[in-house]
C-alpha positions in Angstrom: -31.5 -6.1 -4.3 -29.1 -4.3 -1.9 -28.2 -1.0 -3.5 -26.6 1.8 -1.6 -24.5 4.8 -2.7 -21.7 6.5 -1.0 -19.4 9.4 -1.7 -15.9 9.5 -0.3 -12.7 11.5 -0.9 -9.7 9.3 -1.3 -6.7 10.1 0.8 -5.1 9.0 4.1 -7.1 7.9 7.1 -10.7 6.9 7.3 -13.8 7.2 9.4 -16.8 4.9 8.8 -20.2 5.2 10.3 -22.2 2.1 11.4 -23.9 0.6 8.3 -23.0 0.5 4.6 -23.7 3.9 3.3 -21.6 6.6 4.9 -17.9 6.6 4.4 -15.4 9.5 4.7 -11.7 9.6 3.9 -9.5 12.5 4.8 -7.9 14.5 2.0 -4.3 14.4 3.1 -2.0 12.8 0.5 -0.4 9.4 1.4 3.4 9.8 1.7 6.2 7.4 2.1 10.0 7.8 2.6 12.3 6.5 -0.1 16.0 7.3 0.0 15.7 10.3 2.3 12.9 12.0 0.4 9.2 11.8 0.6 7.2 10.7 -2.5 3.5 11.3 -2.8 1.5 8.3 -4.0 -0.9 8.7 -6.9 -3.2 6.0 -5.6 -4.2 4.7 -2.1 -5.8 1.4 -1.1 -9.5 1.5 0.1 -10.8 -1.5 2.0 -14.4 -2.4 2.0 -15.8 -4.5 4.8 -19.5 -5.4 4.9 -21.3 -7.7 7.3 -24.3 -9.1 5.5 -25.9 -12.5 5.5 -27.1 -13.5 2.1 -28.4 -16.6 0.4 -26.0 -19.3 -0.7 -24.7 -18.6 -4.3 -25.4 -14.9 -4.0 -22.4 -12.4 -4.0 -21.6 -8.8 -3.2 -19.9 -6.4 -5.5 -18.8 -2.8 -5.2 -19.5 -0.8 -8.4 -18.4 2.8 -8.7 -17.1 5.7 -10.8 -13.4 4.6 -10.7 -11.8 2.0 -13.0 -10.9 -0.1 -10.0 -14.6 -0.3 -9.1 -15.8 -1.0 -12.7 -16.6 2.5 -13.9 -20.3 1.7 -13.2 -20.1 -1.5 -15.1 -21.2 -4.3 -12.7 -19.5 -7.0 -14.8 -16.1 -5.2 -14.1 -17.0 -4.3 -10.4 -14.9 -5.3 -7.4 -16.2 -8.6 -6.1 -16.0 -9.0 -2.3 -14.8 -12.2 -0.7 -16.7 -14.0 2.0 -15.2 -14.5 5.4 -16.4 -16.3 8.6 -19.2 -14.5 10.3 -20.9 -13.3 7.0 -18.1 -10.6 6.6 -17.5 -9.6 3.0 -14.1 -7.9 2.3 -12.4 -6.4 -0.7 -9.9 -3.6 -1.5 -9.1 -1.4 -4.5 -6.5 1.2 -5.4 -8.1 4.5 -6.1 -6.7 7.9 -7.1 -5.8 10.3 -4.4 -7.9 13.5 -3.9 -10.7 12.4 -6.2 -14.4 11.9 -5.2 -15.3 8.2 -5.2 -18.9 7.2 -5.7 -20.0 3.6 -5.2 -22.9 1.2 -4.7 -23.0 -2.2 -3.0 -24.7 -4.6 -5.3 -26.2 -8.0 -4.4 -26.0 -10.5 -7.3 
């Protein structure tokens, strides 16, 4: 079973090390301009990309401490979609300026 845990701080910008475990996101709030005034977003998108060859019929999920990641319930976790080259991709909207913990689960 593939099981790894990461901690990240949601915000704008990102830096990912090689591999699945270490992810870091800057703490600056995401801002957009609407009718000449900036509005601060309450959530930001986080994109997960994992290159992993697995057996046919198996799948990868991201389970974590946020509702968008299933609140540690694997049955509600974010299921990643397979792409050419054994690349698994998914995204979730997570709250700004909150610690995000997650694991990659092979099912």
